[in-house]
C-alpha positions as CSV (number, residue, x, y, z in Angstrom):
1,X,48.1,85.3,1.1
2,X,47.5,85.1,5.2
3,X,43.3,84.1,6.5
4,X,41.4,87.2,6.6
5,X,40.2,87.7,10.2
6,X,37.0,89.8,10.9
7,X,36.2,91.7,14.2
8,X,32.8,89.9,15.9
9,X,30.9,92.1,18.2
10,X,33.0,91.4,21.3
11,X,36.0,92.5,20.0
12,X,38.0,89.4,19.1
13,X,39.1,88.1,15.8
14,X,36.7,85.6,13.8
15,X,37.4,83.7,11.2
16,X,35.2,83.5,8.0
17,X,33.4,80.0,7.1
18,X,36.0,78.6,4.2
19,X,39.1,80.1,7.1
20,X,37.0,78.0,9.4
21,X,37.0,74.5,6.1
22,X,41.0,74.5,5.8
23,X,42.0,75.2,9.9
24,X,39.9,72.6,10.1
25,X,40.7,70.2,7.2
26,X,36.8,69.2,6.9
27,X,33.9,70.0,4.3
28,X,31.2,71.7,5.3
29,X,28.8,69.6,6.9
30,X,24.3,70.3,5.5
31,X,22.3,69.9,9.1
32,X,19.3,68.7,8.7
33,X,16.7,70.9,10.8
34,X,13.4,68.8,11.9
35,X,10.6,70.9,10.4
36,X,9.3,73.7,12.5
37,X,12.1,75.1,13.9
38,X,13.9,77.2,11.9
39,X,15.2,79.4,14.5
40,X,18.7,78.6,16.0
41,X,18.2,80.0,19.7
42,X,14.8,77.3,19.9
43,X,15.1,74.0,21.2
44,X,15.1,71.7,18.5
45,X,12.1,68.8,18.3
46,X,12.3,66.1,16.4
47,X,9.4,64.9,14.0
48,X,8.5,61.5,11.6
49,X,6.6,62.7,8.1
50,X,4.5,59.4,7.3
51,X,4.0,59.6,3.4
52,X,0.0,58.8,3.0
53,X,-0.2,54.9,1.4
54,X,-1.1,55.0,-2.7
55,X,-3.9,52.9,-3.7
56,X,-3.5,50.7,-6.5
57,X,-7.3,50.8,-8.8
58,X,-6.4,46.9,-10.6
59,X,-9.5,48.0,-13.0
60,X,-7.7,50.5,-14.3
61,X,-4.1,48.1,-14.8
62,X,-6.5,45.5,-16.6
63,X,-8.8,46.3,-18.8
64,X,-12.5,44.4,-18.9
65,X,-13.5,41.1,-20.9
66,X,-15.8,42.9,-22.9
67,X,-13.8,46.1,-23.6
68,X,-10.9,44.0,-24.9
69,X,-11.8,44.0,-28.9
70,X,-13.3,40.3,-30.2
71,X,-10.8,38.1,-32.8
72,X,-12.5,35.1,-33.6
73,X,-10.2,34.9,-37.0
74,X,-7.4,34.2,-35.0
75,X,-9.5,31.2,-32.5
76,X,-10.0,29.7,-36.1
77,X,-6.8,29.8,-37.5
78,X,-5.4,28.4,-34.0
79,X,-7.9,25.4,-34.5
80,X,-7.1,24.5,-37.5
81,X,-3.7,25.0,-37.1
82,X,-4.4,22.4,-34.6
83,X,-6.2,20.2,-36.5
84,X,-4.3,20.0,-39.3
85,X,-1.3,19.2,-37.3
86,X,-3.5,16.3,-36.0
87,X,-4.0,14.7,-39.6
88,X,-0.4,15.2,-40.8
89,X,1.0,12.9,-37.8
90,X,-2.4,11.0,-38.7
91,X,-1.0,10.7,-41.8
92,X,2.7,10.3,-41.7
93,X,2.3,7.3,-39.0
94,X,-0.6,5.5,-41.7
95,X,2.1,5.9,-44.1
96,X,4.4,4.8,-42.1
97,X,2.5,1.2,-41.6
98,X,1.8,0.5,-45.5
99,X,5.5,1.8,-47.1
100,X,8.6,1.2,-44.5
101,X,6.6,-1.1,-42.4
102,X,4.8,-2.8,-44.1
103,X,7.0,-5.7,-45.8
104,X,7.5,-6.9,-41.6
105,X,4.0,-7.3,-41.1
106,X,3.1,-8.9,-43.9
107,X,5.4,-11.3,-43.2
108,X,4.1,-11.5,-39.9
109,X,0.6,-11.9,-41.3
110,X,1.8,-14.9,-43.4
111,X,3.4,-16.3,-41.5
112,X,2.8,-20.0,-40.5
113,X,2.3,-20.6,-36.6
114,X,3.7,-23.6,-34.3
115,X,1.2,-25.0,-32.2
116,X,1.1,-28.2,-29.6
117,X,-1.6,-30.4,-29.4
118,X,-1.6,-33.5,-26.8
119,X,-1.6,-36.4,-27.5
120,X,-3.7,-38.9,-25.1
121,X,-1.5,-42.4,-23.7
122,X,-3.5,-45.3,-24.0
123,X,-4.0,-46.4,-20.6
124,X,-2.4,-48.8,-18.5
125,X,-3.0,-52.3,-17.9
126,X,-5.9,-54.6,-15.4
127,X,-4.7,-57.9,-14.6
128,X,-5.8,-60.7,-12.1
129,X,-2.8,-62.2,-10.8
130,X,-1.9,-64.9,-12.7
131,X,-1.4,-61.3,-14.9
132,X,-5.1,-62.2,-17.1
133,X,-5.8,-59.2,-19.1
134,X,-9.1,-57.8,-17.8
135,X,-8.9,-54.9,-18.9
136,X,-6.8,-53.2,-21.6
137,X,-6.7,-51.4,-24.7
138,X,-7.5,-52.1,-28.4
139,X,-6.7,-50.0,-31.3
140,X,-10.3,-48.9,-33.3
141,X,-10.8,-46.2,-36.3
142,X,-13.4,-43.0,-36.3
143,X,-14.4,-40.7,-39.8
144,X,-12.7,-37.4,-38.6
145,X,-13.8,-34.4,-40.4
146,X,-11.9,-31.0,-40.6
147,X,-13.5,-27.8,-39.1
148,X,-11.9,-26.0,-42.0
149,X,-13.5,-27.9,-44.8
150,X,-17.1,-27.7,-43.2
151,X,-16.6,-24.2,-42.3
152,X,-15.8,-23.7,-46.4
153,X,-18.2,-26.4,-47.8
154,X,-21.3,-26.7,-45.3
155,X,-22.8,-29.5,-47.6
156,X,-19.7,-31.9,-46.5
157,X,-21.7,-32.4,-43.5
158,X,-24.5,-33.8,-44.8
159,X,-22.4,-35.8,-46.4
160,X,-20.7,-37.6,-43.8
161,X,-23.2,-37.4,-41.9
162,X,-25.0,-39.5,-44.4
163,X,-21.5,-42.1,-44.7
164,X,-21.9,-42.3,-41.1
165,X,-25.7,-43.7,-40.8
166,X,-26.1,-40.1,-38.2
167,X,-27.8,-37.5,-38.6
168,X,-26.7,-33.9,-39.6
169,X,-27.8,-32.5,-36.2
170,X,-25.2,-34.7,-34.6
171,X,-22.4,-33.9,-37.1
172,X,-23.1,-30.1,-36.2
173,X,-22.8,-31.1,-31.9
174,X,-19.6,-33.0,-32.4
175,X,-18.3,-30.0,-34.0
176,X,-19.5,-27.7,-32.1
177,X,-18.5,-30.0,-28.9
178,X,-15.4,-27.7,-26.9
179,X,-13.5,-30.6,-25.3
180,X,-11.7,-31.2,-29.7
181,X,-9.3,-29.0,-30.4
182,X,-9.8,-26.3,-33.2
183,X,-6.3,-27.5,-34.7
184,X,-7.5,-31.0,-35.2
185,X,-10.1,-33.5,-37.0
186,X,-12.9,-34.1,-34.6
187,X,-14.4,-37.3,-34.7
188,X,-17.9,-37.6,-35.9
189,X,-18.7,-42.2,-35.8
190,X,-16.1,-44.2,-33.1
191,X,-15.7,-47.9,-34.0
192,X,-16.8,-47.5,-37.6
193,X,-16.7,-50.7,-39.5
194,X,-14.1,-51.8,-42.4
195,X,-16.9,-51.5,-44.8
196,X,-17.2,-47.6,-44.0
197,X,-13.4,-46.9,-43.9
198,X,-13.1,-48.9,-47.8
199,X,-15.3,-47.3,-49.0
200,X,-14.2,-43.7,-47.9
201,X,-11.0,-44.7,-49.3
202,X,-12.3,-45.3,-52.4
203,X,-14.4,-42.5,-53.2
204,X,-12.0,-39.8,-51.1
205,X,-12.3,-36.9,-53.7
206,X,-15.8,-36.7,-52.7
207,X,-15.0,-37.0,-49.0
208,X,-12.4,-33.8,-49.0
209,X,-11.8,-33.2,-45.1
210,X,-12.6,-36.3,-44.5
211,X,-10.3,-38.8,-43.2
212,X,-9.3,-42.0,-41.3
213,X,-7.4,-42.1,-37.3
214,X,-6.3,-44.7,-35.5
215,X,-7.6,-44.0,-32.0
216,X,-6.8,-46.6,-28.6
217,X,-9.6,-47.9,-26.2
218,X,-10.5,-49.6,-23.7
219,X,-11.3,-53.2,-24.6
220,X,-12.6,-55.9,-22.1
221,X,-10.8,-59.0,-22.9
222,X,-12.5,-61.7,-21.0
223,X,-16.0,-59.9,-22.4
224,X,-16.6,-56.9,-20.0
225,X,-19.0,-59.0,-18.0
226,X,-16.3,-59.8,-15.4
227,X,-15.4,-58.4,-12.1
228,X,-17.6,-55.1,-13.9
229,X,-18.5,-53.5,-9.9
230,X,-14.5,-53.8,-9.8
231,X,-12.6,-52.5,-12.5
232,X,-15.3,-49.8,-12.7
233,X,-15.2,-47.7,-16.5
234,X,-13.2,-44.2,-17.9
235,X,-15.3,-42.0,-19.4
236,X,-14.5,-38.2,-20.6
237,X,-13.2,-35.6,-17.8
238,X,-15.3,-33.1,-16.6
239,X,-15.0,-29.5,-16.0
240,X,-14.7,-30.0,-12.9
241,X,-12.0,-32.2,-12.7
242,X,-10.4,-30.7,-15.4
243,X,-9.6,-27.7,-13.0
244,X,-8.1,-30.1,-10.6
245,X,-6.1,-31.7,-13.4
246,X,-5.5,-29.6,-15.7
247,X,-1.7,-29.3,-14.6
248,X,-0.7,-32.8,-14.2
249,X,-1.3,-33.0,-18.2
250,X,-4.8,-33.3,-18.3
251,X,-7.2,-31.6,-21.3
252,X,-10.5,-31.6,-22.3
253,X,-10.0,-34.3,-24.4
254,X,-8.5,-36.4,-21.5
255,X,-9.9,-40.0,-20.1
256,X,-10.8,-40.2,-16.2
257,X,-11.4,-42.9,-14.3
258,X,-14.6,-43.0,-12.9
259,X,-15.5,-45.7,-10.6
260,X,-13.9,-48.3,-9.1
261,X,-10.3,-49.6,-9.6
262,X,-10.4,-47.5,-13.0
263,X,-11.0,-43.9,-10.8
264,X,-8.7,-45.2,-7.7
265,X,-5.8,-45.8,-9.4
266,X,-6.1,-43.2,-12.5
267,X,-2.5,-42.3,-11.3
268,X,-1.2,-45.4,-12.5
269,X,-2.8,-46.0,-15.4
270,X,-3.2,-42.2,-17.0
271,X,0.4,-42.6,-18.9
272,X,2.0,-39.6,-20.2
273,X,0.2,-37.8,-22.5
274,X,2.7,-37.0,-26.0
275,X,2.6,-34.0,-27.1
276,X,3.0,-32.9,-31.2
277,X,3.4,-29.2,-32.7
278,X,1.9,-28.6,-35.7
279,X,2.0,-25.7,-38.1
280,X,-0.9,-23.4,-38.6
281,X,-1.5,-21.7,-41.9
282,X,-2.8,-18.2,-41.3
283,X,-6.3,-19.9,-42.9
284,X,-6.3,-22.4,-39.8
285,X,-5.3,-25.2,-41.9
286,X,-2.9,-27.2,-40.6
287,X,-0.1,-27.9,-43.3
288,X,2.1,-30.4,-41.0
289,X,3.6,-31.6,-38.2
290,X,7.4,-30.3,-37.5
291,X,8.0,-32.5,-34.2
292,X,6.2,-35.2,-32.6
293,X,6.9,-37.2,-29.1
294,X,5.1,-40.1,-28.5
295,X,2.9,-40.5,-25.6
296,X,3.6,-43.5,-22.4
297,X,1.6,-46.0,-22.0
298,X,0.1,-45.6,-17.7
299,X,1.2,-48.2,-15.9
300,X,0.0,-51.7,-15.0
301,X,-2.4,-51.9,-12.4
302,X,-2.5,-56.1,-10.8
303,X,-5.3,-56.8,-8.7
304,X,-5.3,-60.4,-6.2
305,X,-8.7,-61.9,-7.6
306,X,-8.2,-65.0,-9.8
307,X,-10.1,-64.2,-13.2
308,X,-11.0,-68.4,-12.8
309,X,-12.5,-68.4,-9.3
310,X,-14.0,-64.4,-10.2
311,X,-16.8,-66.6,-13.0
312,X,-17.7,-69.0,-11.0
313,X,-18.6,-66.9,-8.4
314,X,-21.1,-64.1,-10.0
315,X,-22.7,-67.4,-12.1
316,X,-23.1,-69.1,-8.9
317,X,-24.7,-65.4,-7.3
318,X,-26.6,-65.1,-10.4
319,X,-28.1,-68.2,-10.6
320,X,-28.9,-68.4,-6.6
321,X,-31.2,-65.1,-7.2
322,X,-33.0,-66.1,-9.9
323,X,-33.5,-69.3,-8.4
324,X,-34.1,-67.6,-5.1
325,X,-37.4,-65.4,-7.5
326,X,-39.3,-69.0,-7.5
327,X,-39.1,-70.7,-4.8
328,X,-41.6,-70.4,-1.9
329,X,-40.1,-69.2,1.1
330,X,-42.9,-68.9,4.4
331,X,-45.6,-68.9,2.0
332,X,-44.4,-66.1,-0.1
333,X,-41.7,-65.5,-3.1
334,X,-39.5,-63.6,-1.7
335,X,-38.4,-60.0,-4.4
336,X,-34.4,-61.7,-4.6
337,X,-33.9,-58.3,-7.0
338,X,-30.0,-57.6,-5.5
339,X,-27.0,-59.9,-4.3
340,X,-23.4,-59.7,-3.5
341,X,-21.1,-62.5,-2.8
342,X,-17.2,-61.9,-1.3
343,X,-14.0,-64.7,-1.2
344,X,-11.5,-64.1,0.9
345,X,-8.3,-66.0,1.4
346,X,-8.3,-67.2,5.3
347,X,-4.7,-67.0,5.8
348,X,-4.0,-63.4,4.0
349,X,-7.2,-62.0,4.2
350,X,-7.0,-60.8,0.2
351,X,-10.2,-60.7,-1.8
352,X,-9.6,-63.5,-4.3
353,X,-13.2,-62.8,-5.3
354,X,-15.8,-60.0,-5.4
355,X,-19.3,-60.3,-6.7
356,X,-22.7,-58.1,-7.3
357,X,-25.8,-58.7,-9.1
358,X,-27.6,-57.1,-10.7
359,X,-24.3,-56.6,-13.4
360,X,-23.7,-54.4,-16.0
361,X,-21.1,-54.7,-19.6
362,X,-18.1,-52.3,-19.3
363,X,-18.3,-51.9,-23.4
364,X,-21.4,-50.6,-23.3
365,X,-19.3,-47.2,-21.4
366,X,-16.6,-47.1,-24.3
367,X,-16.8,-43.8,-26.0
368,X,-20.1,-43.1,-23.5
369,X,-23.1,-44.6,-23.1
370,X,-26.0,-43.8,-24.8
371,X,-29.2,-42.6,-22.8
372,X,-31.3,-45.5,-23.4
373,X,-28.5,-48.3,-22.4
374,X,-28.3,-46.2,-19.7
375,X,-32.0,-46.1,-18.8
376,X,-32.1,-49.3,-19.2
377,X,-29.2,-49.7,-17.2
378,X,-31.4,-48.0,-14.2
379,X,-34.4,-49.6,-14.3
380,X,-32.8,-52.6,-13.9
381,X,-31.5,-52.0,-10.9
382,X,-34.3,-51.0,-8.8
């Protein structure tokens, strides 16, 4: 079929809309006309239309707390569930400790512990130029008491005090002294007599936890009055000195030089302490010694003094001062309270003798000087 023609107003042929689409090969287009210009002959004007913004009311989306229904049962169920879970975890842990790991913890509690204990070394000797011993060492017996026995049987304190001839308060003070190791017996009587040691050996069943041990202490073969001020003395270490010397092997029970050569030559006289590895039971009692390292005695210090000359100078000084007190000088008796004498080698300048008056005995300082002796010594020096 051919295209249908139509005649327009001016008499020319016109094409129908369908024929125009086929002729130009396109689809029908839709033209959006601006609002307010419906006619064709009028001038088209474009106007934008703005949509009003919609406001969102939060109150309509989320309900107020008082509008929600209360559910106390649900909350109680949640809290109860949490508590039950916690109790279940605790019960499971307790069951693990008591059932699964019971043997492991039982072995750890019942196992003995190895602890190292320091054994003091004997101090070195001090001799004169002819190797005469001025300050040496001797072995003496001391009565010791175990702390564990005193705790389990308090009556033993009174028995030991009666045996040693001291008060129970003195024994208690020794047990509470921090300078003694908690795993070693505490000395309650030093330099015990042979009769006391024999009585304890014969009646050992009456004194459980009490024993006799040998210790090394300072000894002065020349009587303790020869070159007293030169030799000096030693005693228990102080807390201040222990802080400085702890890294060098000193312990709370160590002896240290306090004056004279004992203090000046401490580095040589101290020696090297030994060590005992003891096995301690869970109750705190010592089962035995596993390993033992013996201590090494300190070095010998030789002085330039001559023992015989030193004694003679001391005697001459003492007699001269006593004589001066009875001799009238310038019309009155001099006080002559003290004096000193020194003998030097004219060729080398070495000190052959050095005496001082008044003097004292070094034996009083062994194991600690008593308060009465110390007061008497101070009174005699004023």
